[in-house]
C-alpha positions as CSV (number, residue, x, y, z in Angstrom):
1,M,-81.5,152.2,215.4
2,R,-80.4,153.6,212.1
3,A,-78.7,156.5,213.8
4,A,-76.8,154.1,216.0
5,A,-75.7,152.1,213.0
6,R,-74.4,155.3,211.3
7,V,-72.4,156.2,214.4
8,V,-70.9,152.8,214.6
9,V,-70.0,152.8,210.9
10,F,-68.5,156.2,211.2
11,L,-66.3,155.2,214.2
12,L,-65.2,152.0,212.4
13,S,-64.3,154.0,209.4
14,F,-62.3,156.4,211.5
15,L,-60.5,153.6,213.2
16,E,-59.8,151.9,209.9
17,F,-58.4,155.2,208.5
18,A,-56.3,155.7,211.6
19,I,-54.9,152.2,211.3
20,A,-54.4,152.6,207.6
21,Q,-52.4,155.8,208.3
22,D,-50.5,154.3,211.2
23,H,-48.1,152.0,209.4
24,V,-44.5,151.9,208.4
25,T,-44.1,154.0,205.3
26,P,-41.4,153.0,202.8
27,F,-38.9,155.6,201.8
28,L,-38.8,156.9,198.2
29,D,-36.8,155.2,195.6
30,Q,-33.8,157.4,194.8
31,S,-33.7,158.6,191.1
32,F,-30.3,160.4,191.2
33,F,-27.5,161.4,193.6
34,F,-26.2,164.9,194.5
35,D,-23.5,166.4,196.9
36,W,-21.2,169.4,197.3
37,D,-18.1,167.7,198.5
38,V,-14.8,169.4,197.9
39,P,-12.8,167.5,195.4
40,G,-9.8,165.7,197.0
41,Q,-11.3,166.0,200.5
42,P,-11.2,162.5,202.0
43,L,-13.9,163.1,204.6
44,P,-16.6,165.7,204.3
45,T,-16.8,168.2,207.2
46,P,-20.5,169.1,208.1
47,I,-19.8,172.8,208.6
48,T,-20.3,175.8,206.4
49,A,-19.2,179.4,207.0
50,Q,-21.9,182.0,206.7
51,C,-22.3,183.2,203.1
52,D,-19.9,180.6,201.7
53,T,-21.0,179.2,198.3
54,I,-21.4,175.5,198.0
55,N,-21.2,173.9,194.5
56,I,-24.0,171.3,194.2
57,T,-23.8,168.7,191.5
58,W,-26.1,165.7,190.7
59,S,-26.2,162.8,188.3
60,R,-28.2,159.6,187.6
61,S,-25.3,157.4,188.5
62,T,-26.4,154.0,189.9
63,A,-29.8,155.2,191.2
64,T,-32.6,152.7,190.5
65,G,-35.6,155.0,191.0
66,P,-37.7,156.6,188.2
67,N,-35.7,158.7,185.7
68,P,-35.3,162.3,186.9
69,T,-36.9,165.1,184.9
70,A,-35.9,168.8,185.0
71,P,-36.5,171.3,186.4
72,Y,-34.9,170.4,189.8
73,Y,-35.5,171.8,193.2
74,L,-33.6,172.2,196.4
75,Q,-35.6,171.9,199.6
76,V,-33.6,173.3,202.5
77,Y,-34.6,172.6,206.2
78,T,-33.3,174.8,209.0
79,S,-33.3,174.8,212.7
80,V,-34.4,178.4,212.9
81,Y,-37.3,178.8,210.5
82,L,-40.7,176.9,210.7
83,S,-40.9,176.7,206.9
84,P,-38.6,175.0,204.4
85,L,-36.7,177.0,201.8
86,I,-37.5,175.9,198.2
87,I,-35.0,176.9,195.5
88,E,-35.5,176.1,191.8
89,V,-32.2,175.2,190.2
90,G,-33.3,174.7,186.6
91,D,-32.3,171.9,184.2
92,A,-28.6,172.1,184.7
93,L,-26.6,169.4,186.5
94,S,-24.9,171.8,188.9
95,Y,-25.8,174.8,191.0
96,G,-23.8,177.2,193.2
97,W,-25.7,178.4,196.3
98,A,-24.5,180.8,199.0
99,V,-25.6,179.7,202.5
100,P,-27.4,182.8,203.9
101,F,-28.1,181.6,207.5
102,A,-26.7,183.0,210.6
103,P,-23.9,181.2,212.5
104,G,-25.2,178.4,214.7
105,T,-28.0,177.5,212.3
106,Q,-28.3,173.8,211.3
107,Y,-29.5,173.1,207.9
108,Q,-30.2,170.0,205.7
109,I,-30.7,169.9,201.9
110,C,-32.9,167.5,200.0
111,M,-33.4,167.5,196.2
112,F,-36.4,166.6,194.0
113,D,-37.3,166.8,190.3
114,K,-40.5,168.2,188.8
115,F,-42.4,165.0,189.6
116,G,-41.3,164.6,193.1
117,N,-38.6,161.9,192.4
118,T,-35.9,162.4,194.9
119,G,-32.1,162.6,194.9
120,G,-32.0,161.9,198.7
121,C,-31.0,164.1,201.6
122,Q,-27.6,165.1,202.7
123,A,-26.2,165.3,206.3
124,T,-27.1,168.0,208.6
125,Y,-24.6,170.9,208.4
126,T,-23.9,173.7,210.9
127,V,-23.2,177.3,209.9
128,I,-20.1,178.9,211.5
129,P,-19.0,182.6,211.5
130,P,-17.3,183.7,208.4
131,T,-13.6,184.7,208.3
132,S,-14.4,187.9,206.5
133,T,-17.3,190.2,206.1
134,P,-20.2,188.1,204.8
135,T,-21.9,189.2,201.6
136,C,-24.9,187.2,200.5
137,G,-28.4,187.8,199.4
138,N,-31.6,187.6,201.4
139,V,-33.9,184.6,201.2
140,T,-37.6,184.5,200.7
141,F,-39.7,181.8,202.4
142,P,-43.1,180.5,201.2
143,P,-46.3,181.3,203.0
144,Q,-46.7,179.7,206.4
145,L,-49.1,176.8,206.7
146,G,-51.0,176.1,210.0
147,V,-50.4,172.7,211.4
148,A,-51.2,170.9,214.7
149,A,-48.5,168.4,215.4
150,V,-48.7,165.8,218.3
151,V,-46.8,162.7,219.3
152,D,-47.7,159.9,221.6
153,N,-47.0,161.9,224.8
154,G,-48.4,165.3,223.8
155,P,-47.6,168.2,221.5
156,M,-44.4,167.8,219.4
157,S,-41.5,170.2,220.2
158,Q,-39.2,171.6,217.5
159,Y,-36.1,169.7,218.7
160,G,-37.7,166.7,220.4
161,W,-36.8,163.1,220.5
162,V,-39.7,160.9,219.3
163,D,-39.5,157.2,220.3
164,Q,-39.1,154.6,217.7
165,C,-42.2,152.9,216.3
166,T,-44.5,155.6,217.8
167,D,-46.6,158.0,215.8
168,I,-46.3,161.6,214.7
169,Q,-49.6,163.1,213.7
170,L,-49.9,166.3,211.6
171,T,-53.3,167.9,211.0
172,P,-53.4,171.0,208.8
173,T,-55.5,173.8,210.2
174,N,-55.7,175.8,206.9
175,G,-54.5,175.5,203.3
176,T,-55.7,173.8,200.2
177,A,-55.5,170.1,199.3
178,P,-53.6,168.1,198.4
179,F,-51.3,168.0,201.4
180,T,-47.8,166.3,201.2
181,L,-46.0,165.2,204.4
182,T,-42.3,164.8,203.9
183,V,-39.9,163.2,206.5
184,A,-36.3,164.0,205.6
185,P,-33.7,161.9,207.6
186,A,-30.1,162.8,207.2
187,L,-28.1,160.7,204.6
188,H,-31.3,158.9,203.6
189,P,-34.1,159.1,201.0
190,P,-37.1,161.0,202.3
191,Y,-40.6,159.6,203.1
192,N,-43.7,161.1,201.4
193,I,-47.4,160.8,202.4
194,T,-50.0,162.7,200.3
195,V,-53.7,163.2,201.3
196,N,-56.4,164.9,199.3
197,S,-58.3,166.5,202.1
198,I,-57.8,168.3,205.4
199,E,-57.3,165.4,207.7
200,A,-54.9,164.0,210.2
201,I,-51.8,162.4,208.7
202,N,-49.9,159.8,210.8
203,W,-46.3,158.6,210.3
204,T,-44.6,155.9,212.4
205,V,-41.0,156.7,213.4
206,S,-39.2,153.9,211.6
207,L,-35.6,155.1,212.1
208,N,-32.7,153.9,214.1
209,W,-32.1,155.3,217.5
210,A,-30.6,158.9,217.5
211,S,-31.1,159.4,213.8
212,P,-31.8,163.1,213.0
213,F,-34.6,164.1,210.7
214,F,-36.7,167.1,209.7
215,I,-40.4,166.9,208.9
216,S,-42.6,169.2,206.7
217,L,-46.1,169.7,205.3
218,V,-46.8,171.5,202.0
219,D,-50.3,172.2,200.5
220,G,-51.4,172.5,196.9
221,T,-50.6,176.2,196.7
222,G,-47.0,176.0,198.0
223,A,-47.8,177.1,201.6
224,S,-45.6,175.0,203.9
225,W,-44.6,174.1,207.5
226,A,-41.5,172.5,208.9
227,N,-40.1,171.3,212.2
228,G,-36.7,170.0,213.3
229,P,-34.1,168.8,213.7
230,L,-35.8,165.9,215.5
231,H,-34.3,162.6,216.6
232,A,-35.5,159.0,216.9
233,G,-35.6,158.0,220.6
234,G,-35.0,154.6,222.0
235,G,-37.9,154.4,224.5
236,G,-40.2,152.5,222.2
237,T,-40.2,149.1,220.5
238,I,-38.1,148.4,217.4
239,E,-40.5,145.9,215.8
240,C,-41.4,148.4,213.1
241,L,-37.8,148.3,211.8
242,A,-38.2,144.7,210.8
243,G,-39.9,145.6,207.5
244,N,-40.8,148.9,205.9
245,V,-43.8,147.8,203.9
246,T,-45.9,146.0,206.5
247,T,-48.0,147.3,209.3
248,S,-46.4,146.9,212.7
249,A,-47.9,144.0,214.7
250,T,-47.6,145.7,218.0
251,K,-47.5,149.4,217.1
252,K,-48.2,151.9,219.8
253,V,-51.3,153.9,219.1
254,S,-50.8,157.6,219.3
255,M,-52.5,159.8,221.9
256,P,-54.9,161.5,219.4
257,I,-56.1,158.1,218.1
258,A,-56.4,156.8,221.7
259,I,-58.4,159.9,222.7
260,G,-60.6,159.8,219.6
261,S,-61.3,156.1,220.1
262,G,-62.0,156.6,223.7
263,V,-64.4,159.5,223.2
264,G,-66.0,157.7,220.3
265,G,-66.5,154.5,222.4
266,L,-68.0,156.5,225.2
267,A,-70.3,158.3,222.9
268,V,-71.5,155.0,221.3
269,G,-71.9,153.4,224.7
270,F,-73.9,156.3,226.0
271,F,-76.1,156.4,222.9
272,V,-76.7,152.6,223.0
273,G,-77.5,152.8,226.7
274,V,-80.0,155.6,226.1
275,L,-81.6,153.7,223.3
276,F,-81.9,150.5,225.3
277,A,-83.3,152.4,228.3
278,Y,-85.9,154.1,226.0
279,V,-87.0,150.8,224.5
280,F,-87.2,149.2,227.9
281,L,-89.3,152.0,229.3
282,R,-91.6,151.9,226.3
283,W,-92.1,148.2,226.8
284,H,-92.7,148.5,230.5
285,L,-95.1,151.4,230.1
286,K,-97.0,149.4,227.4
287,R,-97.3,146.4,229.7
288,K,-98.5,148.7,232.6
289,V,-101.2,150.3,230.4
290,Q,-102.4,146.9,229.2
291,A,-102.5,145.6,232.8
292,S,-104.5,148.6,234.0
293,R,-107.3,147.7,231.6
294,F,-108.2,144.6,233.5
295,V,-108.8,144.9,237.3
296,E,-108.9,141.7,239.3
297,M,-111.9,141.8,241.6
298,P,-111.3,140.7,245.2
299,P,-113.2,137.6,246.3
300,S,-116.5,138.5,247.8
301,A,-119.7,136.9,248.7
302,E,-121.2,137.9,245.4
303,N,-118.4,136.3,243.4
304,M,-118.6,133.2,245.5
305,F,-122.3,133.0,245.0
306,E,-121.8,133.5,241.3
307,R,-119.4,130.7,241.0
308,R,-121.6,128.4,243.1
309,A,-124.7,129.3,241.2
310,G,-123.0,128.6,237.9
311,D,-122.4,125.0,238.8
312,G,-125.9,123.9,238.0
313,A,-124.9,120.4,236.9
314,R,-124.2,119.2,240.5
315,Y,-127.2,120.5,242.4
316,R,-130.9,120.1,242.2
317,S,-132.7,122.7,244.1
318,V,-135.9,121.5,245.8
319,P,-138.5,124.1,246.5
320,T,-139.6,124.5,250.1
321,T,-142.8,125.8,251.6
322,S,-142.8,128.1,254.6
323,T,-145.5,128.0,257.3
324,A,-147.1,130.9,255.5
325,G,-147.6,128.8,252.4
326,V,-145.2,130.7,250.2
327,T,-143.0,128.6,247.9
328,S,-139.3,129.6,247.7
329,N,-136.0,128.2,246.6
330,S,-133.4,127.7,249.2
331,S,-130.3,129.8,248.7
332,L,-128.3,127.5,250.9
333,I,-128.3,124.8,248.3
334,N,-126.0,126.8,246.1
335,R,-123.6,127.3,249.1
336,L,-123.2,123.6,249.9
337,P,-119.9,122.0,249.0
338,S,-119.6,120.5,245.6
339,S,-120.9,116.9,245.5
340,P,-122.4,115.0,242.6
341,G,-126.0,113.9,242.9
342,Y,-126.7,115.8,246.1
343,Q,-130.4,116.5,246.8
344,V,-131.9,118.3,249.6
345,E,-135.5,117.7,250.6
346,A,-137.7,120.0,252.5
347,F,-139.0,119.0,255.9
348,T,-142.7,119.1,256.2
349,M,-144.8,118.7,259.4
350,P,-147.3,115.9,259.5
351,D,-151.0,116.7,259.7
352,E,-153.1,116.1,262.7
353,H,-153.8,112.5,261.6
354,G,-150.0,111.7,261.4
355,R,-149.9,111.6,257.6
356,A,-147.1,113.3,255.7
357,V,-148.1,116.3,253.8
358,D,-146.5,116.6,250.4
359,A,-145.1,120.0,249.4
360,P,-147.0,121.6,246.6
361,E,-145.3,121.6,243.3
362,A,-143.8,125.0,242.4
363,A,-142.1,126.2,239.4
364,Y,-138.4,126.4,239.9
365,S,-136.0,128.7,238.1
366,P,-132.3,128.8,238.7
367,P,-131.1,131.7,240.8
368,A,-130.3,134.7,238.8
369,R,-126.6,135.2,238.0
370,I,-125.2,138.0,240.0
371,T,-122.8,140.1,238.1
372,S,-120.7,143.0,239.1
373,M,-119.3,145.8,237.1
374,Y,-116.2,148.0,237.6
375,S,-117.0,151.6,237.0
376,D,-115.0,154.7,238.0
377,G,-112.8,152.8,240.4
378,A,-115.8,151.5,242.5
379,L,-117.6,148.2,242.6
380,A,-121.3,148.2,242.0
381,S,-123.1,145.0,242.9
382,V,-126.7,143.8,242.9
383,P,-128.1,144.2,246.4
384,R,-128.9,140.9,248.2
385,P,-132.0,140.3,250.3
386,A,-131.4,140.3,254.0
387,N,-130.6,136.9,255.5
388,T,-133.6,135.4,257.4
389,G,-133.4,132.9,260.2
390,H,-133.6,129.2,259.6
391,V,-135.3,126.5,261.7
392,Y,-133.6,123.1,262.1
393,V,-135.7,120.2,263.5
394,V,-133.7,117.3,265.1
395,H,-135.1,114.0,265.9
396,H,-133.3,111.3,267.9
397,D,-134.4,107.7,267.3
398,G,-134.7,105.4,270.2
399,S,-131.1,104.3,270.7
400,A,-129.3,106.7,268.4
401,P,-126.5,108.9,269.8
402,P,-127.3,112.5,270.3
403,V,-126.7,114.9,267.5
404,T,-125.1,118.3,268.0
405,I,-126.2,121.1,265.7
406,Y,-123.7,124.0,265.0
407,T,-125.6,126.9,263.5
408,Q,-125.1,130.6,262.8
409,E,-126.7,133.4,264.8
410,G,-130.4,133.8,264.4
411,T,-131.1,130.1,263.7
412,D,-133.6,128.1,265.8
413,V,-133.2,124.4,266.6
414,V,-136.3,122.4,267.6
415,E,-135.7,118.9,269.0
416,L,-138.4,116.3,268.8
417,P,-139.0,113.8,271.6
418,P,-136.8,110.7,271.3
419,R,-139.8,108.5,270.9
420,Y,-143.2,108.8,269.5
421,P,-146.2,107.5,271.4
422,P,-147.2,103.9,270.7
423,Y,-150.4,104.9,269.2
424,A,-148.7,107.0,266.7
425,S,-146.7,104.1,265.3
426,T,-148.7,103.8,262.2
427,P,-147.1,103.2,258.8
428,Q,-148.0,106.7,257.8
429,S,-146.5,108.3,260.9
430,E,-143.4,106.1,260.7
431,E,-142.8,107.1,257.1
432,A,-143.3,110.8,258.0
433,A,-141.0,110.5,260.9
434,A,-138.3,108.9,258.8
435,R,-138.6,111.5,256.1
436,S,-138.5,114.2,258.7
437,A,-135.3,112.8,260.3
438,S,-133.6,112.3,257.0
439,A,-134.5,115.8,255.8
440,S,-133.4,117.5,259.1
441,S,-130.1,115.6,259.3
442,R,-129.1,116.6,255.7
443,S,-129.8,120.3,256.4
444,D,-132.4,122.2,254.7
445,A,-133.3,125.8,255.3
446,R,-136.6,127.4,255.4
447,N,-137.9,130.7,256.4
448,A,-139.8,130.7,259.7
449,S,-142.2,133.6,259.9
450,E,-144.0,132.3,263.0
451,P,-143.1,129.9,265.8
452,L,-143.6,126.2,265.4
453,A,-145.5,124.0,267.9
454,L,-145.8,120.3,268.2
455,H,-149.4,119.0,268.2
456,Q,-150.2,115.6,269.5
457,V,-153.0,114.0,267.6
458,R,-156.0,113.2,269.7
459,Q,-157.2,109.7,269.1
460,P,-160.9,108.9,269.7
461,G,-161.7,106.0,272.0
462,Q,-163.3,102.7,271.0
463,L,-167.0,102.8,270.9
464,S,-168.8,99.7,272.3
465,K,-171.9,98.6,270.6
466,R,-174.9,98.6,272.9
467,P,-176.8,95.2,273.0
468,R,-180.3,95.1,272.0
469,S,-182.9,94.6,274.7
470,S,-184.4,91.2,274.9
471,G,-187.8,92.7,274.6
472,Q,-187.4,93.6,271.1
473,S,-187.9,91.2,268.2
């Protein structure tokens, strides 16, 4: 996250710098005036014969800029050389200079004092062939500075037309800071922009349509670069001409800025996307690992029995006695549906006298809780005893409707006769029969190890008392 924040801050700083550089730069205040007009000539003619000497003079006059300070310098731009010619003219107020350029060369002269205060720029002049054999000295240009120059539609040409209110961007490729960008329009004070590091410098073309100008860049050691003559085109907007000291409201962003912003935006978007994907995958993997620690066991007989057995508050298990005399707890009690106060009583066979035989008391303990464990991807459970068959005894009272018993496989159903014999209708036998019918209708299970048989109780006949013989006394 900190790296992303640094990238965003860097891009915002870059955009802020680009916007700060991309504004209408005011021209320099003029500190003095200069020219080389021929005295008595009503209209200057912008031509000069090769090796002709021009007499340049300057004065403070009505200029309102800072006071000029000697020594003074001539900065001459040409259409032939990619570096301006800088000539020191000393502290005098006039200077005679022989134009050394070949015929057909266009040149423009600007003037500065030692502090960079300007005397403005003159019109662009053209060199024509001389009327006699030319005699003039050679010129020496300063070292060449490497510069990458682009405009809104690509690399800048030497004689191009750059639309109004669009950008020119110069980036030094070598040299020593500080770097000074100078834009020199004809018959106009120049524009200066100075930076203290090797970085891109933007200037918005804030000139009228078809205005000619030269542009140059000079480093701290005097190495220089120049281009021109250029002209202001009319393909762009003119809103930047409304004021020279405010940023254009709808300025056109140059191609380098647009490319840099686009690449920066793509880089930030890619980085943020990767960051969010990483965070999401980490979160998803963490949830997956946590979920894998707990395995939900599928429902099985053991689990069902465990849940049933745990509900001990609703059932009371009644011990039953098998025919073999072994006391056991019915496992079916725990499988019955939930119902409060439900009690199951065991069915007992009456004895041979028709009396009910009470089941012997047996100690009862709740069924052991069956647990299961998950180990090594397999389920290990406590083995259950094999299911044994159950015997159901059904008794139909005299006029009661028949009862149908639905049982599982391996279950025996024994039906009692619908009526008991009259002689068996004793209170004890009726109570036993009622208890048997109630128990069998509510479903109890018991293990039958040997077949059951119904025994009819044999009743002895009435004995008559023999009369005594009359002969006895």
